[in-house]
Legacy VTK file of the C-alpha trace (Angstrom):
# vtk DataFile Version 3.0
C-alpha trace
ASCII
DATASET POLYDATA
POINTS 173 float
7.283 -9.653 21.363
3.962 -8.087 20.931
5.233 -5.533 18.572
6.275 -8.463 16.261
2.874 -9.800 16.390
1.253 -6.573 15.800
3.518 -6.017 12.955
2.509 -9.352 11.476
-1.051 -8.118 11.191
-0.094 -5.297 8.677
2.538 -7.572 6.938
0.125 -10.481 6.378
-2.672 -8.177 5.163
-0.084 -6.503 2.781
0.734 -10.033 1.698
-2.648 -11.297 0.982
-4.602 -8.442 -0.511
-2.119 -7.416 -3.324
-1.473 -11.070 -4.113
-5.189 -11.592 -4.599
-5.531 -8.452 -6.666
-2.665 -9.221 -8.902
-3.751 -12.837 -9.260
-7.276 -11.617 -10.483
-5.889 -9.083 -12.917
-3.240 -11.576 -14.137
-5.850 -14.259 -14.558
-8.329 -12.018 -16.442
-5.486 -10.733 -18.704
-4.093 -14.157 -19.232
-7.347 -15.729 -20.164
-8.236 -12.918 -22.518
-4.756 -13.109 -24.081
-4.548 -16.774 -24.550
-8.175 -17.194 -25.655
-8.409 -14.299 -28.291
-4.904 -14.518 -29.632
-3.775 -12.108 -32.401
-3.353 -8.397 -31.728
-5.005 -8.668 -28.276
-2.474 -11.279 -27.254
0.383 -9.244 -28.669
-0.602 -6.198 -26.716
-1.281 -7.762 -23.520
1.953 -9.746 -23.532
4.146 -6.927 -24.653
2.651 -4.993 -21.684
3.356 -7.932 -19.363
7.014 -8.238 -20.728
7.441 -4.418 -20.014
6.260 -4.973 -16.467
8.557 -7.948 -15.934
11.521 -6.067 -17.501
11.529 -3.466 -14.684
12.889 -4.650 -11.287
9.918 -5.180 -9.105
11.222 -3.482 -6.038
12.369 -0.438 -7.923
9.019 -0.092 -9.761
7.231 -0.420 -6.472
9.463 2.240 -4.938
8.670 4.609 -7.733
4.988 3.917 -7.373
5.180 4.673 -3.674
7.268 7.824 -4.131
4.677 9.059 -6.691
1.554 8.155 -4.701
2.709 8.630 -1.269
3.393 6.111 1.645
0.252 4.610 2.929
-1.318 1.249 3.101
-3.659 1.664 0.132
-0.738 2.718 -2.131
1.130 -0.288 -1.057
-1.710 -2.378 -2.360
-1.574 -0.537 -5.642
2.169 -0.815 -5.920
2.438 -4.402 -5.128
-0.563 -5.445 -7.266
0.951 -3.462 -10.246
4.321 -5.340 -10.096
2.787 -8.811 -9.522
0.244 -9.398 -12.304
2.404 -9.950 -15.362
3.932 -13.346 -14.192
0.453 -14.644 -13.419
-0.811 -13.497 -16.815
1.897 -15.320 -18.621
1.228 -18.638 -16.747
-2.516 -18.309 -17.306
-2.063 -17.548 -20.889
-0.017 -20.639 -21.497
-2.717 -22.787 -19.769
-5.463 -21.094 -21.761
-3.635 -21.711 -25.061
-3.527 -25.538 -24.102
-7.170 -25.656 -22.853
-8.653 -23.855 -25.861
-7.677 -26.646 -28.128
-9.361 -29.260 -25.925
-12.468 -31.184 -27.151
-14.843 -29.774 -24.418
-14.014 -26.250 -25.599
-14.634 -27.175 -29.160
-17.981 -28.832 -28.136
-19.033 -25.678 -26.284
-18.211 -23.596 -29.380
-20.154 -26.018 -31.575
-23.352 -25.622 -29.412
-22.992 -21.757 -29.757
-21.757 -20.920 -26.332
-20.465 -17.310 -26.230
-16.774 -16.606 -25.857
-17.260 -14.944 -22.497
-19.106 -17.995 -21.130
-16.397 -20.319 -22.427
-13.758 -18.383 -20.780
-15.803 -18.034 -17.402
-17.451 -21.456 -17.283
-14.866 -23.743 -18.847
-11.480 -22.244 -18.841
-11.320 -20.449 -15.442
-12.336 -23.357 -13.483
-9.568 -25.448 -15.088
-6.890 -22.995 -14.036
-8.102 -22.491 -10.495
-5.495 -25.089 -9.135
-2.640 -23.125 -10.767
-4.021 -19.853 -9.374
-3.888 -21.285 -5.845
-0.319 -22.357 -6.201
0.618 -18.875 -7.684
-1.203 -17.281 -4.793
0.627 -19.272 -2.113
4.013 -18.335 -3.931
3.119 -14.688 -4.416
2.016 -13.955 -0.789
5.464 -14.414 0.955
6.863 -12.477 -2.078
4.633 -9.637 -1.374
5.403 -9.648 2.338
9.160 -9.377 1.573
8.441 -6.546 -0.864
6.299 -4.664 1.757
9.075 -5.298 4.413
11.609 -3.993 2.013
9.575 -0.798 1.124
9.098 -0.216 4.855
12.692 -0.747 5.726
13.681 1.819 3.064
11.179 4.211 4.337
8.694 4.299 1.593
6.289 1.697 3.010
4.276 1.665 6.187
4.873 4.806 8.233
5.643 4.891 12.054
2.144 5.076 13.720
1.605 1.637 12.233
3.921 -1.370 12.587
5.164 -3.913 9.993
8.050 -6.281 10.104
10.155 -4.083 7.742
9.619 -1.079 9.925
10.466 -3.046 12.957
13.604 -4.137 11.394
14.567 -0.633 10.399
13.897 0.682 13.911
15.997 -2.142 15.326
18.934 -1.553 13.213
19.764 1.416 15.671
20.473 -1.135 18.399
22.702 -3.272 16.185
25.860 -1.832 17.389
LINES 1 174
173 0 1 2 3 4 5 6 7 8 9 10 11 12 13 14 15 16 17 18 19 20 21 22 23 24 25 26 27 28 29 30 31 32 33 34 35 36 37 38 39 40 41 42 43 44 45 46 47 48 49 50 51 52 53 54 55 56 57 58 59 60 61 62 63 64 65 66 67 68 69 70 71 72 73 74 75 76 77 78 79 80 81 82 83 84 85 86 87 88 89 90 91 92 93 94 95 96 97 98 99 100 101 102 103 104 105 106 107 108 109 110 111 112 113 114 115 116 117 118 119 120 121 122 123 124 125 126 127 128 129 130 131 132 133 134 135 136 137 138 139 140 141 142 143 144 145 146 147 148 149 150 151 152 153 154 155 156 157 158 159 160 161 162 163 164 165 166 167 168 169 170 171 172
């Protein structure tokens, strides 16, 4: 029982940190893409489409095999596979918000694009980011558990839920 609780410490950390990082990357990319449009939007969204096209677990495994199996690399791998979905949602909200009257009023008084994105658009998408964070955290925990179960995640001196399941499969039969 204590191993499960100890494993929860690593699993929850790996669930929260990469979710937050991918949320910030996705929010920044989505706001920039939606606000500027044109070539910038095209480049960012094609990059996001490319990231979404690859199976997430397979891409995370490739990153882990390339960088090595440790906790910091798990953060990198899971952040890399999670930002694209957030960017697409944030982009769609930014496209809707940039046509609103308060954004046009801010443009009319000479507010810079950066200030509009930070002071007017970002506060209006925070609720969506909170929901996306609450959905991506358990997904990151499952990805980490899968990576640890397959042997490319957390290594034996540490404990995580995936590693505990992998060790417990010996006692299944």
